[in-house]
N, C-alpha and C positions, 0 to 999 in steps of 0.2 A: 100440828101446824108446821108448815114448811119454813125452812130457814130464810131469813131476810137477806136481801142483796146488800152487801156492804159496799158503799160508794165513797170514793175520795174525790173531792173537787179541787182542781188545780187551775187557778185563774188569778191574774194580778189585779183584777178589779174587785175592790171591796164590795161594791154593789152587787156584782154577779155572784160572788161567794155568799153574800147574805141572802139574796133572793133564792138562789138555787138550793141552798141548805134548807131554808124554811119550806120551800115548795116540795122538795123531794121527801122531806121528813113527814109530810102529810100523807104520803102513800104508805099504807100498812105493809107493803111488800118490800120496802126500801129502808135501810138504815144508813144515815150519813156518818161515816167514821170521822170525818173532819174536812177542813178546807184549807188549802195551802196557797200562799201568794206566789210561789214559783216552784219549779221542779226540785231545787235544793232542799227547801222545806218539806216538799212532798216525800223525797227520799228518806229524810229523817223520820217522818211519820210512818212510812211503809216498813221501816226496820222494826217498828213496834208491832204493827198489824198490817198484813197485806190485804188490799181491797179486792172485792170480786169484780168491780168495774171502776174505771177512772174516767171522770169527765174533765177534759183537758183543753185549755186554750192553746193556741199555737204561737202567739207573739207575747213573750214574757221576758223580764230581765234575768240576768245571770246565766240562765240556760233556756234556749228556746224549746217549744213544745215538741218539735220534730226530733231534736237530739235526745230529748228525754224519752220519747216514744221508742226510738231505735234502741236505746239502752234497755228499756223494759223488755222489748221483744227479743233481744239477744240473750237476756239473763233469765227472765221469768215471764213468758208470754201471758198477757193479761188483756181482757177486753177493754178497749178504749173508745169512748165517744168524744169526738172533736166538737168543741163548742167555739165556733169561729164567727167573726164579724162578717156580715153579709155584704161584701164589697167585691168588685171585680179584681182589685189589687190583691186581696187576700185569697182569692180562689185558687191560684196556682200553688200557694203554700199549703192550702188544705189538701189539694190533690197529692202533694208530696207526702202528707201525713197519712192519707188513705193508702198510698203505695207502700208506706213503711209499716202498715199493719193495723191502722185504726179501723174499727168496725163500721162506723157511720158518722154522719154530720148532723149537728144541731146548729142552726144559724141564729145569729143575734145581730140586731141593727146597731148602728153607732148612736142613734138618738132614740129616745123613748124606750130605753133598755129595760127598765124595771117593769113597766106595764107590759112590754112584749113578752118577757120571760114568764110573767104571771099568766098571760093569755095562752102561752104555749106550753103550759104545765103538763097537759095530757100527752103531747107529743114528746116532750123531754122524758117524762116517766116511761113512755112506751119504748123510747130509744135505749134507755138504761136497761129495761127488762129484756129487750131483744139482745143487747150486748151480753147480758148475763148468760144467755143461752148459746151465745156464739162459740163455735168450736175453733178457738184460735190455734190449736194444735191439729185441727182436722181429724179429731177422733169422734166417736159416737156422741150424740147429744140428745137431749130430751126434746120432745115435740113442743113447739111454741103454742100456747093456748090462743084460741080465737077470741076476738073481742066483739064490739058492738055491731049491729046490723049496718049495712052499707049499700050504696048504689052499685048497680051492675053496669056493664057496657051499654045496656039499653038507653042509659041517660045521654049517651053521645052518638051511638050508631045502632040502627035497627039490625036485627039478626038477618043473615042471608037465608035463602031458600034453595036447597039443592046444591049441585056442584057449581063452582065458579067457572066463568068463561075460561077456556084454556087454549085459545088460538094463538099461542106463543110458546116458544120453547125456552124462554129466558127464565132461569131459576131465581128465586128469592129466598133469602134466609132471614127469619125473624127471631130475635133473641130477647128474652125478658129476664131480668134479674134485679135483686135488691141488696139486702145486707150481705156484705162480702163480695158483691158483684164487681166492684171496681178492680179488685185484684184478679178476680176470675176472668173478666173481660180482657185485661192486659195480657194474661197468660194465653188466652185463646187467639186474640187478634194479632199479637206479635208473632205467632207461629204460622200465620197464613202466608201463602205465596202471593206475589203481586197480582196474579190472575186467579180470581175466585168469584163466586156469585155475588151480586149486590146484597148488602146486609142492612137491615133496619133493626134498631136496638132501643128498648126502653130500659133504662137504669134508673131506679128510684133515687132522685137526687134533687136538691133545691135548685131554684133558678139562680143564675149567675155562675154556678159551679159546673154545669154541663159543658159550657164552652171551654173552660180551662181543662176539663177532663178530656174532651175531644182533641184539643190542641196537643195535650201531652201525649196521647196515644198516637196522634198523627206523626209526631216526631220519633216515635219508637217503632212504628209498623212499616212494612213495605207497601201495604194498601193505604189508600187515602181514608182518613177518619175525620169527620167534621160534625159539628152540631147542626142538626137539620134546620133548614129554613123552608118556608112554604114554597111548594113547587120544585124543590130540589129533585133532580133525576136520581133514581136508584139504578145504578149501573155496575157492571163487573169491576172488581177492584176498589169499591167504595163502600164504606160503612157510615150510615147516618144515625146519629144519636139524638133521640127526642130531647128537645130543650126542657129544662126544669120549669114547672109551672104551666106547661102546655101539653095537650094530647097530640099524638102523631098517628095519622092514618095512612095506609097505603092506598094509592089510587092508580088507575090505569087509563091510558089513552092509546088506543090501537095496541101495538105490541110493546109499548113503552110504559114503564112504571115510574111513578113519582110520589112524593109524600105531600100530605096536607097537614099543616100545623094549625091547630085550632084551640080556642078557649073552650071551657066547659066545666061542669061540676066535677068534684072529686069522684073517682070511680074506685071502689074498694079502698077508699080513703087515700087515693093517690092521683096525682096529675103531674106527669104522664102516668097512664095506666097500661099495664101489659095486656089486660083483657081487651082494651080498645084497639090496640095495635093488632093483636092476634085475630080479633074478629074481622078487622078490615082486610087482613091478609087472606083469611079463609074465604072472604067474599070475592076478592078480585084476582087472587093467584091460585087458590085451590091446590090441585095436585102438583103444580109447579113450585110449591113452596116447601120449605123445611122450617119447622118450629122447634126452638130449643128453650127450655126453661131451666134456669140455674139458681144457685144459692139465693135465699131470701126468706124473710119472715112473712107469715100470713099465707094468703091463697090467691093473690092477684096473678092472673095468667092461667090458672088451672082451667077455668071455664072456657077461656079463649083457645087454649091449646086443644081442648076436646072438640071445639068447633072446627079447628084446623084439621084434626084427624078425621072428623066426619066429612070434611070437604076433600078427602083423599090426599092431604098433605102428609109428609113424613114428620113424625114428632118424636122428640127425645127429651128426657129429663136427666138432670145431673144426679149422680148417685150420692147416697148419704155420706160415704167415707170422704169424698172430696169437697163436700159443701161446708161452708162456714156456718150457715143456718139451714137446716133441712126442713123448711116450711113450705115454700112454694112448690118445689119439686115433689115433695111428699104428697101434697094435696092433689097435684096433677096425676100422679101415679095412682092414688086412691080412686080417682074418678075415671080411670081407664083412658086418660088422655095421651099417655106416652106409649108409643110403640116399643121404644127401647129405653133402658136406664143405663147410662154410661158414665164413666169417670170424666173429670174435667179434661184430662189429657187426650181423650178421644174426640173432643168437640171439633178441633181443626179439621180432622179427617171427615167428620160428618158434614161440615160446611163445604168442603171442596168436592166431596164425592157423593153427597146426598144420603 
């Protein structure tokens, strides 16, 4: 029998601590070491037994979650799942937490909290398990197991037939990423020159957080980075990030590319889905496109990247050593979707030079 994942919950809400403890304790793969009302109590607990994963709120008394996170990452890097209130105001704080080294986000509303957490038990358990596999030191990691059957990109967009129309020389770069992707995208996009091909990105992230993430990157990068809106132009020097809770597709009018932001079912349990974006890029950009799949749990994007390769696009997967979670790239490589397997630091050159 494999070792259980030891989890410490740190949240100033007694309700959250109670519900999360009971909910996670029902999962046979998880053991809750304890629950602390703030980071000071958490530190005392961690001196006795260090957890495998920490579920952490960001707004707490005595010491805020971000300061605590930075302390952990500097002293003993440990996978951290942020459990944050789903508000516009809290999104920027959560982005700081992801930048400081948190693995992923679990959102919680301000009202109906208890019932929400109970309804979201499967997602929270999956986030904890993904975090347990995360390579916070970027060392070798175990493959993440696949879970239940799921919808494919067929649910949103029919597959293409043959090569895409190519009567344009404008290049498009499509990037898909998930767990660990916020840090990876920051490393890649901040390294790009002001003049580079137009970029479309799916980062698995809840709604309300993608806007703050895009705004933060826009302040750090030489290129423009924004959360995509329907009919936004894809143009050189601009990166569009799919909004949380929506699918994003690449469209074309003449020689110009733009994005369509649509509702739709979860694809590979995600909305936005990398497979949906990649399929649309394969259909309308074909050999004028570059597809890049980076760190993340699961297999979203692997099928779409193969469609891009079959449409004569250049395709790249991030290598295991530089991934936080080598799930999505591993699956793409396994399916023969990636022409090249490269480290994270090579991706800016791939974007600029193809």
